Structure formats: C-alpha cells, structure tokens
C-alpha positions as semicolon CSV with decimal commas, in nm:
position;residue;x (nm);y (nm);z (nm)
1;M;-0,624;0,141;3,477
2;A;-0,332;-0,071;3,347
3;H;-0,251;-0,084;2,955
4;T;-0,311;-0,429;2,830
5;E;-0,180;-0,550;2,492
6;P;-0,458;-0,727;2,258
7;I;-0,408;-1,094;2,274
8;H;-0,297;-1,299;1,958
9;P;-0,305;-1,641;1,885
10;P;0,035;-1,760;1,808
11;I;0,099;-1,840;1,446
12;S;0,223;-2,185;1,360
13;D;0,547;-2,270;1,270
14;S;0,404;-2,407;0,892
15;A;0,193;-2,111;0,882
16;Q;0,485;-1,895;0,937
17;A;0,670;-2,060;0,665
18;L;0,398;-2,015;0,433
19;L;0,372;-1,645;0,525
20;A;0,697;-1,606;0,460
21;A;0,750;-1,773;0,115
22;L;0,448;-1,580;0,041
23;L;0,623;-1,203;0,132
24;D;0,909;-1,332;-0,030
25;T;0,723;-1,399;-0,365
26;L;0,513;-1,094;-0,370
27;V;0,824;-0,846;-0,272
28;P;1,172;-1,060;-0,334
29;A;1,469;-0,911;-0,198
30;S;1,700;-0,744;-0,476
31;A;1,986;-0,948;-0,605
32;D;2,236;-0,710;-0,457
33;A;2,095;-0,738;-0,141
34;R;2,026;-0,320;-0,122
35;L;1,664;-0,416;-0,083
36;P;1,534;-0,676;0,186
37;S;1,227;-0,901;0,104
38;A;0,914;-0,830;0,249
39;A;0,936;-1,133;0,438
40;E;1,225;-0,932;0,640
41;V;1,027;-0,605;0,769
42;G;0,815;-0,760;1,041
43;F;0,509;-0,783;0,851
44;L;0,351;-0,994;1,121
45;D;0,422;-0,727;1,409
46;H;0,320;-0,458;1,195
47;L;-0,023;-0,634;1,144
48;K;-0,025;-0,712;1,520
49;R;0,035;-0,329;1,617
50;F;-0,160;-0,138;1,357
51;E;-0,415;-0,426;1,200
52;P;-0,512;-0,698;1,470
53;G;-0,846;-0,751;1,292
54;Y;-0,671;-0,843;0,961
55;L;-0,463;-1,135;1,112
56;T;-0,840;-1,384;1,086
57;T;-0,811;-1,263;0,697
58;L;-0,439;-1,308;0,655
59;A;-0,473;-1,660;0,807
60;S;-0,785;-1,767;0,565
61;V;-0,545;-1,649;0,277
62;L;-0,252;-1,854;0,423
63;R;-0,511;-2,179;0,463
64;S;-0,567;-2,109;0,094
65;L;-0,197;-2,190;-0,041
66;D;-0,121;-2,503;-0,104
67;R;0,038;-2,690;0,188
68;H;0,339;-2,714;0,023
69;F;0,355;-2,347;-0,115
70;A;0,669;-2,271;0,091
71;Q;0,881;-2,529;-0,064
72;F;0,750;-2,458;-0,432
73;D;0,975;-2,279;-0,647
74;L;0,949;-1,889;-0,731
75;A;0,807;-1,981;-1,054
76;A;0,545;-2,223;-0,908
77;R;0,485;-1,969;-0,598
78;V;0,431;-1,688;-0,867
79;E;0,178;-1,884;-1,032
80;Q;-0,042;-1,967;-0,732
81;V;-0,047;-1,596;-0,598
82;A;-0,141;-1,484;-0,971
83;R;-0,427;-1,774;-0,939
84;F;-0,534;-1,647;-0,600
85;A;-0,514;-1,277;-0,732
86;E;-0,718;-1,365;-1,029
87;D;-1,010;-1,581;-0,812
88;E;-0,970;-1,342;-0,519
89;P;-0,899;-0,981;-0,625
90;A;-1,031;-0,758;-0,338
91;T;-0,833;-0,994;-0,100
92;F;-0,548;-0,949;-0,301
93;K;-0,543;-0,628;-0,299
94;A;-0,594;-0,565;0,066
95;L;-0,309;-0,815;0,149
96;L;-0,095;-0,624;-0,133
97;Q;-0,159;-0,284;0,030
98;R;-0,065;-0,403;0,372
99;V;0,215;-0,564;0,259
100;Y;0,376;-0,271;0,066
101;D;0,226;-0,028;0,374
102;C;0,482;-0,204;0,597
103;Y;0,743;-0,283;0,357
104;Y;0,780;0,086;0,269
105;Q;0,798;0,222;0,635
106;D;1,130;-0,013;0,720
107;A;1,435;0,226;0,759
108;R;1,664;0,003;0,522
109;V;1,388;0,029;0,223
110;R;1,365;0,368;0,262
111;A;1,706;0,451;0,293
112;A;1,796;0,216;0,004
113;I;1,506;0,427;-0,228
114;G;1,633;0,767;-0,098
115;A;1,313;0,869;0,106
116;R;1,351;1,028;0,465
117;A;1,095;0,963;0,728
118;G;0,877;1,241;0,773
119;A;0,729;1,494;0,594
120;P;0,828;1,499;0,207
121;F;0,838;1,897;0,226
122;P;0,901;2,004;0,621
123;Q;0,982;2,321;0,523
124;G;0,663;2,406;0,293
125;N;0,653;2,364;-0,061
126;V;0,813;2,697;-0,229
127;V;0,612;2,823;-0,501
128;T;0,777;3,147;-0,715
129;P;0,474;3,432;-0,719
130;G;0,364;3,450;-1,030
131;D;0,490;3,118;-1,172
132;L;0,167;3,015;-1,339
133;E;0,349;2,723;-1,483
134;L;0,193;2,534;-1,206
135;L;-0,147;2,575;-1,330
136;E;-0,075;2,420;-1,669
137;P;-0,238;2,078;-1,609
138;V;-0,559;2,278;-1,494
139;I;-0,597;2,489;-1,791
140;R;-0,514;2,225;-2,006
141;H;-0,797;1,978;-1,885
142;S;-1,028;2,255;-1,808
143;E;-1,325;2,061;-1,862
144;R;-1,273;1,867;-1,606
145;H;-1,278;2,096;-1,346
146;R;-1,572;2,306;-1,161
147;F;-1,512;2,700;-1,187
148;R;-1,694;2,953;-0,968
149;Q;-1,752;3,312;-1,020
150;P;-1,563;3,527;-0,771
151;G;-1,773;3,587;-0,477
152;S;-1,994;3,320;-0,504
153;S;-2,045;3,022;-0,221
154;L;-1,922;2,683;-0,359
155;S;-2,256;2,531;-0,184
156;N;-2,486;2,723;-0,455
157;D;-2,236;2,761;-0,748
158;T;-2,353;2,445;-1,012
159;E;-2,154;2,607;-1,337
160;R;-1,905;2,377;-1,493
161;S;-1,706;2,458;-1,747
162;G;-1,774;2,264;-2,104
163;D;-2,118;2,174;-1,948
164;A;-2,325;2,174;-2,267
165;D;-2,645;1,978;-2,164
166;R;-2,772;2,233;-1,896
C-alpha cells in the first residue's frame, strides 16, 4: 500500500497574511535580528505535519480576527490579541502552545538561545555520591511529600507526613 500525504485545503492569501501578522504579534523578531519572528519558522507546515487536526481551529481563530488585522500597527494587533486571549482563554492557550512548540524547534532559535537538539543530558546526569544537597527542597517541603516505611508497598501505604486529620 502506497503512503499518501493527508490532503489539506489550501489557505487563502488573506488568511496567510492574517496568520503571519498574528504570529509576528505573538512572537516578534528580535530587534537585532538574531531571533526570527514566529511567522518565519514554518508554523503552518509544522501543523500540517504534526497536528493537522488543529488546522480547523486555526481557521476559526483567523476568522475571529478583524479582516484588516494584518494592516494594523503592532499596538492595535496586541490589543486585539489581548481581547481574544481574554474572551477565549482556552483557545488562546492552545494556539500559543502550538506556536511555542514550533518556534523553539527551529534551528535558528535554538542556536540563538544556546540550546542544542537532542537530550539535555545525553551522558546522564552526574550526581556526586553522598551529596544530599539535592534533597534539600524535598526536606524543606516535607509536608507535601508521601513517605513510606522501608519494605512497604506503595499501594497500601497511606501515611503522609503532616497528616493531622487521621
């Protein structure tokens, strides 16, 4: 059986202009041009490849913008995006997550912020034997952590540190 790419409806020129303006508003290019804007990192291609089901939601977001949004100055675009974020917080959060996901996978962005591709600790995380300093946050907030007696299983251990109402 031959592999076929999913079919995506083409996005109109006006929708592409709205998307580019929206992405430039969410993550503008840096003033020194070291970091590209979100419109320059292939967001639409990223969605088509990794999350084609979100394209319908994206089209709805674009339809909710003023049809002249792409011609607005940055301050006016920010104002409209802020209203959208307030009116549709879950939709805005989902959009922003996808924009960031795409943006921080771009090689230019990773290079500019000093991040490498791949596992953050490919050789493992080196911990000095006997160094209990790493446990300090756990000890400091012991009331939040579940403790178990040596030899007990996790499934039948209900004892919690600081549990006064038992």
